[in-house]
N, CA, C and O of each residue as an XYZ file, in Angstrom:
536
protein
N     -13.894     35.809     27.658
C     -13.845     35.271     25.713
C     -12.855     35.494     25.133
O     -12.589     34.859     24.113
N     -12.105     36.374     25.577
C     -10.726     36.170     24.566
C     -10.016     35.074     24.396
O      -9.427     34.778     23.356
N     -10.056     34.143     25.864
C      -9.282     33.093     25.976
C      -9.821     31.787     25.072
O      -9.187     30.915     24.478
N     -11.335     32.035     25.227
C     -11.945     31.239     24.226
C     -11.336     31.316     23.023
O     -10.766     30.327     22.563
N     -11.386     32.676     22.258
C     -11.180     32.683     20.683
C      -9.988     32.413     20.968
O      -9.758     31.547     20.124
N      -8.950     32.542     21.617
C      -7.474     32.206     21.533
C      -7.312     30.727     21.483
O      -6.422     30.219     20.801
N      -8.150     30.022     22.189
C      -8.143     28.495     22.223
C      -8.351     28.248     21.330
O      -7.552     27.419     20.896
N      -9.387     28.637     20.401
C     -10.394     28.232     19.351
C      -8.963     28.284     18.264
O      -8.346     27.237     18.066
N      -8.567     29.448     17.671
C      -7.383     29.752     16.838
C      -6.346     28.688     16.935
O      -5.862     28.127     15.952
N      -6.038     28.447     18.144
C      -4.934     27.419     18.199
C      -5.208     26.222     17.991
O      -4.347     25.551     17.421
N      -6.369     25.637     18.348
C      -7.222     24.280     17.945
C      -7.452     24.455     16.443
O      -7.186     23.500     15.713
N      -7.758     25.193     16.102
C      -7.743     25.248     14.473
C      -6.383     25.117     13.880
O      -6.056     24.326     12.994
N      -5.651     25.973     14.467
C      -4.489     25.896     13.680
C      -3.582     24.285     13.370
O      -2.999     23.757     12.423
N      -3.935     23.930     14.940
C      -3.206     22.679     15.244
C      -3.732     21.474     14.170
O      -3.028     20.685     13.541
N      -5.237     21.603     14.174
C      -6.168     20.981     13.133
C      -5.664     20.840     11.737
O      -5.494     19.729     11.235
N      -5.421     21.972     11.095
C      -4.902     22.267      9.950
C      -3.526     21.594      9.805
O      -3.341     20.712      8.967
N      -2.611     22.009     10.600
C      -1.178     21.624     10.439
C      -1.348     19.732     10.246
O      -0.927     18.939      9.403
N      -2.071     19.609     11.336
C      -2.051     18.075     11.383
C      -2.708     17.256     10.469
O      -2.381     16.083     10.289
N      -3.646     17.830      9.862
C      -4.601     17.136      8.657
C      -3.887     16.836      7.428
O      -4.234     15.871      6.748
N      -2.782     17.687      7.039
C      -1.806     17.662      6.393
C      -0.729     16.462      6.283
O      -0.099     16.190      5.260
N      -0.658     15.963      7.211
C       0.440     15.447      7.564
C       0.063     13.341      7.173
O      -0.985     12.767      7.469
N       0.957     12.867      6.671
C       0.821     11.665      5.978
C       1.598     11.026      6.975
O       2.817     11.186      6.900
N       1.065     10.219      8.046
C       1.624      9.549      9.103
C       2.206      8.279      8.535
O       3.022      7.710      9.260
N       1.919      7.710      7.318
C       2.434      6.559      6.643
C       4.018      7.077      5.496
O       4.826      6.352      4.915
N       3.937      8.270      5.550
C       5.618      8.543      4.537
C       6.578      8.183      5.363
O       6.722      8.401      6.566
N       7.340      7.504      4.459
C       8.628      7.040      4.824
C       8.512      5.545      5.318
O       9.490      4.810      5.450
N       7.447      5.246      5.529
C       7.091      3.433      5.747
C       6.556      2.404      4.797
O       6.686      1.183      4.897
N       5.800      3.225      3.659
C       5.664      2.170      2.625
C       6.702      1.566      1.763
O       7.799      2.122      1.736
N       6.496      0.455      1.023
C       7.262     -0.193      0.445
C       8.009      0.993     -0.641
O       9.234      1.105     -0.691
N       7.335      1.603     -1.250
C       7.798      2.592     -2.136
C       8.895      3.624     -1.426
O       9.858      3.964     -2.113
N       8.799      4.021     -0.359
C       9.959      4.220      0.079
C      11.275      3.345      0.533
O      12.115      3.702      1.359
N      11.258      2.402     -0.033
C      12.639      1.613      0.068
C      13.002      0.691     -1.414
O      13.024     -0.497     -1.737
N      13.229      1.854     -1.982
C      13.518      1.257     -3.328
C      15.227      0.712     -3.577
O      16.023      1.136     -2.739
N      15.597      0.110     -4.313
C      15.140     -0.804     -5.198
C      14.733     -2.134     -4.241
O      15.550     -2.339     -3.344
N      13.661     -3.011     -4.292
C      13.076     -4.010     -3.912
C      12.165     -5.192     -4.000
O      11.014     -4.937     -4.353
N      12.465     -6.438     -3.747
C      11.383     -7.108     -4.200
C      10.578     -7.416     -2.924
O      11.362     -7.522     -1.982
N       9.498     -7.570     -2.609
C       8.573     -7.964     -1.729
C       7.824     -9.039     -1.905
O       7.059     -9.011     -2.869
N       7.842    -10.282     -1.016
C       7.592    -11.462     -1.406
C       7.052    -12.276     -0.417
O       7.560    -12.520      0.677
N       6.030    -12.670     -0.845
C       5.079    -13.674      0.465
C       5.012    -15.082     -0.237
O       5.077    -15.474     -1.402
N       4.859    -15.645      0.958
C       5.193    -17.598      0.724
C       3.760    -17.975      0.847
O       3.632    -19.193      0.725
N       2.636    -17.350      1.048
C       1.083    -17.729      1.382
C       0.274    -16.840      1.599
O      -0.042    -16.513      2.743
N      -0.430    -16.032      0.022
C       0.157    -17.498     -1.432
C       1.098    -16.703     -1.552
O       1.386    -15.612     -1.061
N       1.679    -17.600     -2.491
C       2.919    -17.181     -3.711
C       2.468    -15.947     -4.243
O       1.445    -15.760     -4.902
N       3.497    -14.957     -3.828
C       3.185    -13.763     -4.640
C       4.382    -12.751     -4.561
O       5.377    -12.808     -3.840
N       4.117    -12.055     -5.251
C       5.414    -11.003     -5.241
C       5.117     -9.868     -5.926
O       4.108     -9.881     -6.631
N       5.944     -8.659     -5.851
C       5.992     -7.319     -6.618
C       7.303     -6.815     -6.403
O       8.035     -7.428     -5.627
N       7.699     -5.812     -6.961
C       8.998     -5.347     -7.106
C       8.628     -3.563     -7.377
O       7.712     -2.983     -7.961
N       9.732     -3.144     -6.700
C       9.661     -1.822     -6.493
C      11.297     -1.586     -6.989
O      12.335     -1.894     -6.402
N      11.069     -0.859     -8.413
C      12.504     -0.348     -8.820
C      13.081      0.930     -8.247
O      12.572      1.546     -7.311
N      14.178      1.274     -8.884
C      14.372      2.723     -8.490
C      13.717      3.865     -8.898
O      13.782      4.241    -10.069
N      13.260      4.297     -8.282
C      12.011      5.486     -8.581
C      12.733      6.927     -8.495
O      13.634      7.172     -7.693
N      12.219      7.838     -9.421
C      12.444      9.378     -9.357
C      11.038      9.721     -8.755
O       9.917      9.753     -9.262
N      11.637     10.038     -7.126
C      10.573     10.606     -6.295
C      10.671     12.476     -6.932
O      10.347     13.279     -6.057
N      10.957     12.925     -7.908
C      10.516     14.457     -8.413
C       9.051     14.843     -8.090
O       8.288     13.899     -7.882
N       8.667     15.814     -8.034
C       7.206     16.305     -8.170
C       6.971     16.319     -9.626
O       5.855     16.590    -10.069
N       7.772     16.094    -10.240
C       7.389     16.175    -11.802
C       7.097     15.105    -12.710
O       6.614     15.023    -13.840
N       7.552     14.300    -11.838
C       7.419     12.761    -12.924
C       6.512     11.649    -11.768
O       6.588     11.578    -10.541
N       5.662     10.864    -12.758
C       4.901     10.117    -12.001
C       5.369      8.928    -11.241
O       6.267      8.360    -11.862
N       5.053      8.316    -10.035
C       5.273      6.974     -9.760
C       5.380      6.117    -10.628
O       4.498      5.973    -11.475
N       6.606      5.286    -10.598
C       6.791      4.054    -11.629
C       5.313      2.771    -10.986
O       4.982      2.479     -9.837
N       4.850      2.374    -12.134
C       3.808      1.624    -11.697
C       4.793      0.231    -11.362
O       5.903     -0.034    -11.824
N       3.816     -0.674    -10.225
C       4.453     -1.854     -9.498
C       3.748     -2.855     -9.970
O       2.525     -2.715     -9.982
N       4.281     -3.982    -10.422
C       4.064     -5.164    -11.030
C       4.766     -6.283    -10.116
O       5.755     -6.223     -9.386
N       3.900     -7.303    -10.426
C       4.459     -8.750     -9.487
C       3.319     -9.829    -10.053
O       2.468     -9.564    -10.903
N       3.520    -11.219     -9.320
C       2.744    -11.910     -9.937
C       2.205    -12.795     -8.905
O       2.829    -12.790     -7.844
N       1.233    -13.515     -8.984
C       0.493    -14.144     -8.099
C       0.160    -15.618     -8.621
O      -0.455    -15.680     -9.686
N       0.570    -17.042     -7.855
C       0.264    -17.988     -8.101
C      -1.092    -18.487     -7.458
O      -1.045    -18.903     -6.301
N      -2.310    -18.472     -8.142
C      -3.312    -18.763     -7.465
C      -3.670    -20.155     -8.386
O      -3.575    -20.027     -9.606
N      -4.082    -21.495     -7.833
C      -4.429    -22.383     -8.353
C      -3.788    -22.871     -9.703
O      -4.449    -23.160    -10.701
N      -2.535    -22.923     -9.618
C      -1.522    -23.124    -10.505
C      -1.281    -22.621    -11.593
O      -0.582    -23.090    -12.491
N      -2.095    -21.212    -11.558
C      -1.686    -20.328    -12.607
C      -0.938    -18.911    -12.370
O      -1.237    -18.247    -11.377
N      -0.145    -18.540    -13.117
C       0.797    -17.482    -12.833
C      -0.432    -16.258    -13.248
O      -1.137    -16.378    -14.249
N      -0.531    -15.099    -12.299
C      -1.638    -14.052    -12.329
C      -0.894    -13.012    -12.386
O      -0.489    -12.643    -11.284
N      -0.430    -12.154    -13.626
C       0.045    -10.581    -13.553
C      -0.843    -10.129    -12.732
O      -2.057    -10.314    -12.651
N       0.251     -9.218    -11.837
C      -0.523     -8.061    -10.775
C      -0.218     -6.410    -10.835
O       0.968     -6.131    -11.010
N      -0.859     -5.640    -10.749
C      -0.402     -4.332    -10.354
C      -0.861     -4.102     -8.988
O      -1.840     -4.551     -8.392
N       0.231     -3.157     -8.557
C      -0.198     -2.921     -7.231
C      -0.001     -1.417     -6.828
O       1.004     -0.738     -7.039
N      -1.088     -1.056     -6.244
C      -1.342      0.460     -5.926
C      -1.184      0.834     -4.395
O      -1.590     -0.078     -3.675
N      -0.846      1.608     -3.910
C      -0.891      2.055     -2.614
C      -1.532      3.085     -2.479
O      -1.080      3.850     -3.331
N      -2.485      3.692     -1.809
C      -3.366      4.803     -1.637
C      -2.586      5.952     -0.402
O      -1.522      5.686      0.158
N      -3.101      6.770     -0.249
C      -2.822      7.952      0.389
C      -2.482      7.734      1.767
O      -1.692      8.442      2.392
N      -3.438      6.178      2.487
C      -3.474      6.284      3.682
C      -2.965      4.706      3.733
O      -1.907      4.436      3.163
N      -3.661      3.727      4.369
C      -2.522      2.645      4.786
C      -3.425      1.062      3.765
O      -3.269     -0.138      3.993
N      -4.119      1.582      2.920
C      -4.548      1.157      1.758
C      -3.934      0.488      0.782
O      -2.955      1.168      0.475
N      -3.986     -0.685     -0.015
C      -3.081     -1.490     -0.952
C      -4.407     -2.097     -1.826
O      -5.369     -2.647     -1.289
N      -4.266     -1.899     -3.157
C      -4.984     -2.968     -4.165
C      -3.928     -3.630     -4.909
O      -2.794     -3.326     -5.280
N      -4.767     -4.740     -5.008
C      -3.841     -5.842     -6.025
C      -4.884     -6.124     -7.117
O      -5.917     -6.769     -6.938
N      -4.431     -5.482     -8.432
C      -5.481     -5.507     -9.698
C      -4.873     -6.542    -10.551
O      -3.715     -6.292    -10.887
N      -5.459     -7.818    -11.050
C      -5.297     -8.398    -12.162
C      -5.182     -7.663    -13.450
O      -6.128     -7.003    -13.877
N      -3.888     -7.771    -14.169
C      -3.446     -6.689    -15.068
C      -4.323     -7.377    -16.263
O      -4.549     -6.647    -17.228
N      -4.771     -8.535    -16.291
C      -5.774     -9.190    -17.349
C      -7.187     -8.819    -17.467
O      -7.917     -9.046    -18.432
N      -7.493     -8.210    -16.353
C      -9.075     -7.900    -15.807
C      -9.173     -6.945    -14.595
O      -9.314     -7.326    -13.433
N      -9.071     -5.510    -15.049
C      -8.890     -4.569    -14.048
C     -10.257     -4.601    -13.294
O     -10.157     -3.906    -12.284
N     -11.565     -5.185    -13.424
C     -12.231     -5.282    -12.695
C     -12.358     -6.055    -11.768
O     -13.319     -6.098    -10.999
N     -11.160     -6.909    -11.751
C     -10.846     -7.922    -10.667
C      -9.754     -7.362     -9.836
O      -8.605     -7.390    -10.275
N     -10.065     -6.759     -8.447
C      -9.177     -6.143     -7.505
C      -9.520     -6.892     -6.201
O     -10.533     -7.530     -5.911
N      -8.453     -6.653     -5.527
C      -8.486     -6.880     -4.025
C      -7.931     -6.249     -3.360
O      -6.744     -6.020     -3.592
N      -8.675     -5.630     -2.091
C      -8.177     -4.211     -1.445
C      -8.022     -5.043     -0.269
O      -8.639     -6.078     -0.015
N      -6.817     -4.273      0.655
C      -6.462     -4.851      1.993
C      -6.097     -3.387      2.517
O      -6.263     -2.352      1.871
N      -5.577     -3.486      3.787
C      -5.213     -2.839      4.914
C      -3.929     -3.092      5.426
O      -3.615     -4.104      6.053
N      -3.036     -1.947      5.082
C      -1.560     -2.460      5.473
C      -0.811     -1.967      6.570
O      -0.927     -0.783      6.884
N       0.060     -2.846      7.287
C       0.942     -2.499      8.676
C       2.161     -2.563      8.159
O       2.607     -3.652      7.797
N       2.857     -1.463      8.049
C       3.979     -1.051      7.378
C       5.419     -0.866      7.985
O       5.842      0.195      8.446
N       6.185     -2.178      7.910
C       7.651     -1.875      8.510
C       8.499     -1.907      7.333
O       8.184     -2.426      6.262
N       9.835     -1.194      7.650
C      11.025     -1.440      6.726
C      11.262     -2.783      6.147
O      11.991     -2.866      5.159
N      10.816     -3.661      6.570
C      11.421     -5.208      6.025
C       9.986     -6.091      6.017
O      10.087     -7.268      5.668
N       8.941     -5.690      6.306
C       7.613     -6.574      6.365
C       6.418     -5.506      6.175
O       6.232     -4.445      6.770
N       5.771     -6.043      5.295
C       4.241     -5.413      4.829
C       3.216     -6.612      5.251
O       3.260     -7.759      4.806
N       2.323     -6.124      6.164
C       1.049     -7.182      6.712
C      -0.010     -6.544      5.775
O      -0.172     -5.325      5.718
N      -0.614     -7.302      5.155
C      -1.966     -6.702      4.512
C      -2.939     -7.631      4.888
O      -2.855     -8.798      4.505
N      -4.060     -7.153      5.757
C      -5.245     -7.789      5.892
C      -6.212     -7.417      5.109
O      -6.617     -6.255      5.078
N      -6.739     -8.470      4.313
C      -7.519     -8.807      3.310
C      -9.192     -8.187      3.676
O      -9.958     -8.753      4.455
N      -9.495     -6.971      2.947
C     -10.962     -6.660      3.014
C     -11.693     -7.873      2.234
O     -11.402     -8.269      1.105
N     -12.736     -8.394      3.109
C     -13.209     -9.760      2.806
C     -14.446     -8.942      1.843
O     -14.699     -9.638      0.860
N     -15.243     -7.702      1.872
C     -16.019     -7.077      1.118
C     -15.301     -6.798     -0.440
O     -16.082     -6.686     -1.385
N     -14.091     -6.708     -0.654
C     -13.407     -6.301     -1.783
C     -12.279     -7.413     -1.763
O     -11.127     -7.159     -1.411
N     -12.678     -8.590     -2.144
C     -11.720     -9.492     -2.636
C     -12.097    -10.104     -4.164
O     -12.790    -11.121     -4.170
N     -11.848     -9.767     -4.934
C     -12.198     -9.624     -6.269
C     -11.488    -11.458     -6.902
O     -12.172    -12.178     -7.630
N     -10.292    -11.794     -6.487
C      -9.819    -12.814     -7.063
C      -9.118    -13.858     -6.022
O      -8.903    -15.059     -6.185
N      -8.847    -13.066     -4.959
C      -8.523    -14.030     -3.934
C      -9.464    -15.321     -3.164
O      -9.190    -16.309     -2.482
N     -10.501    -14.793     -3.612
C     -11.921    -15.832     -3.458
C     -11.961    -16.321     -1.868
O     -12.423    -17.397     -1.488
N     -11.379    -15.299     -1.031
C     -11.880    -15.863      0.235
C     -10.788    -16.160      1.035
O     -10.717    -15.729      2.186
N      -9.686    -17.055      0.393
C      -8.569    -17.702      0.887
C      -7.794    -17.550      1.791
O      -7.387    -18.474      2.494
N      -7.410    -16.135      1.936
C      -6.610    -15.822      2.689
C      -7.296    -14.390      3.338
O      -7.835    -13.524      2.649
N      -7.145    -14.350      4.832
C      -7.316    -13.183      5.387
C      -5.990    -12.428      5.872
O      -6.086    -11.493      6.666
N      -5.002    -12.765      5.480
C      -3.991    -11.790      5.842
C      -2.667    -12.173      4.649
O      -2.646    -13.305      4.164
N      -1.797    -11.326      4.320
C      -0.742    -11.516      3.620
C       0.565    -10.929      3.885
O       0.738     -9.721      3.729
N       1.369    -11.597      4.222
C       2.768    -11.125      4.947
C       3.793    -11.084      3.605
O       4.103    -12.062      2.925
N       4.156     -9.945      3.443
C       5.395     -9.821      2.601
C       6.808     -9.428      3.159
O       6.805     -8.403      3.840
N       7.827     -9.961      3.021
C       9.071    -10.075      3.287
C      10.076     -8.902      2.124
O      10.100     -8.850      0.894
N      10.582     -8.338      2.848
C      11.166     -6.990      1.702
C      12.734     -8.146      1.282
O      13.420     -8.590      2.204
N      12.976     -8.382      0.172
C      14.285     -8.699     -0.163
C      15.079     -7.768     -1.123
O      14.612     -7.309     -2.165
N      16.183     -7.572     -0.706
C      16.933     -6.099     -1.262
C      17.531     -6.974     -2.682
O      18.082     -8.069     -2.790
N      17.084     -5.798     -3.802
C      17.979     -5.899     -5.251
C      19.089     -5.954     -5.187
O      19.764     -6.028     -6.214
């Protein structure tokens, strides 16, 4: 009985410790400022500036552009706490596209969530961004 209680507390402690870990910390584009992230297909880019990572200041907004059907669309980019990314058209925040990321220090691969594709119109399944130093 004592062994079972001890095992339970060990497992509980490990669960609490690891449930607060961010496995993507240090891997997102935000962790590599300043840089420009560029995709050729579609023609799209966003820029990460010099950010102040202190706990007392909010992160800067991330802006870029998408060229779609010959039109330049200003976008805002949001990274969630996991591997999610949102591209919002700044002219219409009801239009957004969500994706799931694979992070590398020099490459970002986004798999588009076809159920939440508000303005890419199903034209792209994945988007690959390459990091360009500023």
